[in-house]
N, C-alpha and C positions, 0 to 999 in steps of 0.2 A: 732630045731637045736640050741645047745648052742652057745652063742656068746663069752663065756669066753676065748676060745683059741685066740681070736682076740683082747682082751683088752690090752695086753702088760703091765699088771700091773697097769692100770689106775683104780683109786678108784671109784667104784660105789656101791651103797647099793644093797642088794639082790633083792629088788622089781624092781629096775631099770634094773638090769641084766636080770631078768625074762622078763620084758617088751621088752627089746632089743632082747632077744632070740626069743620071739614070733614074733617080727617084722622081724627078719632075716628069720625065717621059712616061714612066709607069703610072704615076698618079693621074696624069692627064688622060692617058688611055683608059684607065679604070673608071674615070669620071665622065668619059665620053666627050672630052674636050679636044678640039683640033689644035695642032701645034702652031699657035700664032700668038702674037703679043696683044692680049686684050686684058680687060680688068680681072676676069676670073683666073686666067693663067698667071697674072701677076700676083694674085692672092695666094694661089697654090705655091708659087715660087717663094713668096714671103714666109708662108707657113713652113716650108722645107728648111729655109735658112734659119728660122727661129728654132725649130726642133733640133737642127744640127748644132746650133750654138748651145743648146741645153744638153748635148751629149748623145742624142739619138743618131744612130748610124745604120748602115746596111739596109736589109729589107724592111726593118722596123721603121726606117725613115719614110719609106713609101707608104707602108701600111698605116702608120699613125696619121700621116697627112691625109690619106683617103678617109679615114674614120673621122677626123676633125673637120674636114671640109664638106664631106658628102651631105650631112643632114641639112645644112644651110643652103645647098645649091641644087637640090632636087627640084626640077621643074616639071609640073604636070602638063599633060597634053593641052590643057586649056591656057597654058602660059602662066598660071599662078604658081608661085613658089609653094612647095609643100614643106611642112615641118614634120619632124620625127613623130610628134604626137598628133598630127593631123590625120585622122582616119576617115575624113569625108571622101565620097567618090569623086 
């Protein structure tokens, strides 16, 4: 999934854009998100861009994105958002 629509004109070299696109694809897949432009995908892309600007790269870019996004986006079967400390059924 290309990250270019989410870059908002920010300058990155082609290799970095490719790495961030791979991270976006991998993170969305791990989070169970479909490859489409929606609020959650934009949030994942924004997190990847932020982490990359802080020097995170390679597989760590995908892994850290998943770790930082997942707790706040786990949805229970009831439709309620679950939190990492929420142990109710």
